[in-house]
C-alpha positions as protocol buffer text, in pm:
chain_id: "A"
residue {
  index: 1
  type: MET
  ca { x: 550 y: -1137 z: 212 }
}
residue {
  index: 2
  type: LEU
  ca { x: 217 y: -1321 z: 76 }
}
residue {
  index: 3
  type: GLY
  ca { x: 177 y: -1044 z: -178 }
}
residue {
  index: 4
  type: LYS
  ca { x: 551 y: -1029 z: -303 }
}
residue {
  index: 5
  type: VAL
  ca { x: 505 y: -1429 z: -374 }
}
residue {
  index: 6
  type: LEU
  ca { x: 176 y: -1387 z: -575 }
}
residue {
  index: 7
  type: PHE
  ca { x: 300 y: -1090 z: -765 }
}
residue {
  index: 8
  type: SER
  ca { x: 634 y: -1350 z: -853 }
}
residue {
  index: 9
  type: LEU
  ca { x: 361 y: -1605 z: -965 }
}
residue {
  index: 10
  type: THR
  ca { x: 139 y: -1382 z: -1121 }
}
residue {
  index: 11
  type: LYS
  ca { x: 466 y: -1249 z: -1317 }
}
residue {
  index: 12
  type: ALA
  ca { x: 614 y: -1625 z: -1422 }
}
residue {
  index: 13
  type: GLN
  ca { x: 278 y: -1653 z: -1592 }
}
residue {
  index: 14
  type: PHE
  ca { x: 335 y: -1385 z: -1854 }
}
residue {
  index: 15
  type: ALA
  ca { x: 566 y: -1419 z: -2123 }
}
residue {
  index: 16
  type: ASN
  ca { x: 609 y: -1048 z: -2221 }
}
residue {
  index: 17
  type: GLN
  ca { x: 705 y: -910 z: -1865 }
}
residue {
  index: 18
  type: ASN
  ca { x: 590 y: -531 z: -1965 }
}
residue {
  index: 19
  type: ALA
  ca { x: 223 y: -713 z: -2002 }
}
residue {
  index: 20
  type: ILE
  ca { x: 272 y: -793 z: -1606 }
}
residue {
  index: 21
  type: GLY
  ca { x: 328 y: -370 z: -1561 }
}
residue {
  index: 22
  type: ALA
  ca { x: 54 y: -307 z: -1792 }
}
residue {
  index: 23
  type: VAL
  ca { x: -181 y: -509 z: -1528 }
}
residue {
  index: 24
  type: GLN
  ca { x: -40 y: -335 z: -1243 }
}
residue {
  index: 25
  type: ALA
  ca { x: -112 y: -30 z: -1428 }
}
residue {
  index: 26
  type: VAL
  ca { x: -451 y: -104 z: -1445 }
}
residue {
  index: 27
  type: CYS
  ca { x: -532 y: -212 z: -1111 }
}
residue {
  index: 28
  type: LEU
  ca { x: -379 y: 95 z: -978 }
}
residue {
  index: 29
  type: LEU
  ca { x: -589 y: 311 z: -1192 }
}
residue {
  index: 30
  type: LEU
  ca { x: -911 y: 116 z: -1101 }
}
residue {
  index: 31
  type: VAL
  ca { x: -820 y: 174 z: -700 }
}
residue {
  index: 32
  type: THR
  ca { x: -717 y: 544 z: -833 }
}
residue {
  index: 33
  type: LEU
  ca { x: -1075 y: 586 z: -935 }
}
residue {
  index: 34
  type: GLY
  ca { x: -1265 y: 414 z: -697 }
}
residue {
  index: 35
  type: THR
  ca { x: -1074 y: 659 z: -438 }
}
residue {
  index: 36
  type: LEU
  ca { x: -1163 y: 946 z: -625 }
}
residue {
  index: 37
  type: VAL
  ca { x: -1539 y: 862 z: -672 }
}
residue {
  index: 38
  type: TYR
  ca { x: -1521 y: 795 z: -267 }
}
residue {
  index: 39
  type: THR
  ca { x: -1352 y: 1137 z: -208 }
}
residue {
  index: 40
  type: LEU
  ca { x: -1630 y: 1317 z: -445 }
}
residue {
  index: 41
  type: ARG
  ca { x: -1929 y: 1114 z: -304 }
}
residue {
  index: 42
  type: LYS
  ca { x: -1839 y: 1073 z: 54 }
}
residue {
  index: 43
  type: ASP
  ca { x: -2120 y: 1247 z: 184 }
}
residue {
  index: 44
  type: ARG
  ca { x: -2371 y: 1020 z: 44 }
}
residue {
  index: 45
  type: ILE
  ca { x: -2177 y: 670 z: 122 }
}
residue {
  index: 46
  type: HIS
  ca { x: -2314 y: 603 z: 446 }
}
residue {
  index: 47
  type: PRO
  ca { x: -2025 y: 351 z: 643 }
}
residue {
  index: 48
  type: ARG
  ca { x: -2137 y: 66 z: 846 }
}
residue {
  index: 49
  type: GLN
  ca { x: -1999 y: -32 z: 1180 }
}
residue {
  index: 50
  type: VAL
  ca { x: -1838 y: -405 z: 1134 }
}
residue {
  index: 51
  type: SER
  ca { x: -1762 y: -658 z: 1436 }
}
residue {
  index: 52
  type: GLY
  ca { x: -1635 y: -964 z: 1461 }
}
residue {
  index: 53
  type: LEU
  ca { x: -1264 y: -1085 z: 1408 }
}
residue {
  index: 54
  type: THR
  ca { x: -1339 y: -1243 z: 1038 }
}
residue {
  index: 55
  type: ALA
  ca { x: -1568 y: -988 z: 930 }
}
residue {
  index: 56
  type: CYS
  ca { x: -1334 y: -714 z: 1011 }
}
residue {
  index: 57
  type: LEU
  ca { x: -1038 y: -890 z: 829 }
}
residue {
  index: 58
  type: ALA
  ca { x: -1241 y: -944 z: 522 }
}
residue {
  index: 59
  type: VAL
  ca { x: -1333 y: -618 z: 522 }
}
residue {
  index: 60
  type: GLY
  ca { x: -1026 y: -462 z: 607 }
}
residue {
  index: 61
  type: LEU
  ca { x: -851 y: -632 z: 316 }
}
residue {
  index: 62
  type: VAL
  ca { x: -1091 y: -533 z: 61 }
}
residue {
  index: 63
  type: LEU
  ca { x: -1209 y: -183 z: 171 }
}
residue {
  index: 64
  type: GLY
  ca { x: -1096 y: -15 z: 472 }
}
residue {
  index: 65
  type: TYR
  ca { x: -1299 y: 299 z: 426 }
}
residue {
  index: 66
  type: LEU
  ca { x: -1590 y: 103 z: 533 }
}
residue {
  index: 67
  type: PHE
  ca { x: -1455 y: 127 z: 923 }
}
residue {
  index: 68
  type: GLY
  ca { x: -1585 y: 483 z: 892 }
}
residue {
  index: 69
  type: MET
  ca { x: -1223 y: 666 z: 918 }
}
residue {
  index: 70
  type: ASP
  ca { x: -1186 y: 1008 z: 840 }
}
residue {
  index: 71
  type: THR
  ca { x: -957 y: 1057 z: 505 }
}
residue {
  index: 72
  type: LYS
  ca { x: -652 y: 1203 z: 760 }
}
residue {
  index: 73
  type: THR
  ca { x: -700 y: 859 z: 971 }
}
residue {
  index: 74
  type: ALA
  ca { x: -741 y: 650 z: 646 }
}
residue {
  index: 75
  type: ALA
  ca { x: -407 y: 816 z: 499 }
}
residue {
  index: 76
  type: ALA
  ca { x: -247 y: 764 z: 809 }
}
residue {
  index: 77
  type: ASN
  ca { x: -327 y: 383 z: 871 }
}
residue {
  index: 78
  type: SER
  ca { x: -259 y: 328 z: 477 }
}
residue {
  index: 79
  type: LEU
  ca { x: 79 y: 481 z: 530 }
}
residue {
  index: 80
  type: TYR
  ca { x: 168 y: 244 z: 856 }
}
residue {
  index: 81
  type: ILE
  ca { x: 39 y: -33 z: 627 }
}
residue {
  index: 82
  type: ILE
  ca { x: 310 y: 70 z: 381 }
}
residue {
  index: 83
  type: LEU
  ca { x: 596 y: 92 z: 638 }
}
residue {
  index: 84
  type: PHE
  ca { x: 515 y: -264 z: 788 }
}
residue {
  index: 85
  type: SER
  ca { x: 508 y: -409 z: 446 }
}
residue {
  index: 86
  type: GLN
  ca { x: 833 y: -272 z: 334 }
}
residue {
  index: 87
  type: ILE
  ca { x: 986 y: -374 z: 667 }
}
residue {
  index: 88
  type: THR
  ca { x: 904 y: -724 z: 568 }
}
residue {
  index: 89
  type: ASN
  ca { x: 1004 y: -642 z: 225 }
}
residue {
  index: 90
  type: PHE
  ca { x: 1348 y: -522 z: 332 }
}
residue {
  index: 91
  type: LEU
  ca { x: 1409 y: -799 z: 563 }
}
residue {
  index: 92
  type: SER
  ca { x: 1278 y: -1060 z: 319 }
}
residue {
  index: 93
  type: THR
  ca { x: 1569 y: -924 z: 92 }
}
residue {
  index: 94
  type: LEU
  ca { x: 1827 y: -916 z: 350 }
}
residue {
  index: 95
  type: LEU
  ca { x: 1760 y: -1270 z: 472 }
}
residue {
  index: 96
  type: SER
  ca { x: 1778 y: -1438 z: 75 }
}
residue {
  index: 97
  type: GLY
  ca { x: 2105 y: -1188 z: 24 }
}
residue {
  index: 98
  type: SER
  ca { x: 1952 y: -1012 z: -297 }
}
residue {
  index: 99
  type: VAL
  ca { x: 2086 y: -674 z: -162 }
}
residue {
  index: 100
  type: PRO
  ca { x: 2075 y: -461 z: -513 }
}
residue {
  index: 101
  type: SER
  ca { x: 2432 y: -218 z: -486 }
}
residue {
  index: 102
  type: PHE
  ca { x: 2334 y: 130 z: -426 }
}
residue {
  index: 103
  type: GLU
  ca { x: 2479 y: 450 z: -360 }
}
residue {
  index: 104
  type: PRO
  ca { x: 2506 y: 537 z: 10 }
}
residue {
  index: 105
  type: LEU
  ca { x: 2402 y: 929 z: -34 }
}
residue {
  index: 106
  type: THR
  ca { x: 2102 y: 820 z: -229 }
}
residue {
  index: 107
  type: LEU
  ca { x: 1983 y: 597 z: 71 }
}
residue {
  index: 108
  type: ALA
  ca { x: 2048 y: 888 z: 295 }
}
residue {
  index: 109
  type: LEU
  ca { x: 1870 y: 1148 z: 140 }
}
residue {
  index: 110
  type: MET
  ca { x: 1574 y: 921 z: 68 }
}
residue {
  index: 111
  type: VAL
  ca { x: 1582 y: 838 z: 436 }
}
residue {
  index: 112
  type: ALA
  ca { x: 1591 y: 1251 z: 505 }
}
residue {
  index: 113
  type: ALA
  ca { x: 1342 y: 1290 z: 274 }
}
residue {
  index: 114
  type: GLY
  ca { x: 1077 y: 1055 z: 459 }
}
residue {
  index: 115
  type: ALA
  ca { x: 1158 y: 1126 z: 793 }
}
residue {
  index: 116
  type: PHE
  ca { x: 1101 y: 1499 z: 671 }
}
residue {
  index: 117
  type: TRP
  ca { x: 748 y: 1399 z: 475 }
}
residue {
  index: 118
  type: ALA
  ca { x: 655 y: 1214 z: 827 }
}
residue {
  index: 119
  type: ALA
  ca { x: 713 y: 1505 z: 1001 }
}
residue {
  index: 120
  type: GLN
  ca { x: 497 y: 1710 z: 770 }
}
residue {
  index: 121
  type: LEU
  ca { x: 214 y: 1456 z: 815 }
}
residue {
  index: 122
  type: ASP
  ca { x: 224 y: 1435 z: 1188 }
}
residue {
  index: 123
  type: ALA
  ca { x: 222 y: 1798 z: 1207 }
}
residue {
  index: 124
  type: CYS
  ca { x: -116 y: 1808 z: 1023 }
}
């Protein structure tokens, strides 16, 4: 929810709403490039063991792969984070009464596709 509030506050600072989309795209590009560099050079990057609640939270918020997770575990943890984030977003939308109109068939197909891909990930 904090991320959503920060995004809304940032979005309000831009007169041109397309500019915030461009900033978001650049941030996504940087994260994607960082992931690519890590994937290509992970044999040269030595993970460190971090202990202590404050240090773990700080590192986890910035660079989760420093926990020495393999790619599959990191991907699964990322999906869990996305799941909980979207549940929070969904509840916030319900409680604020700002649910947009939608086609029930589209929702059902999206849920089915998500369940299918979750089953595929679990099978790997």
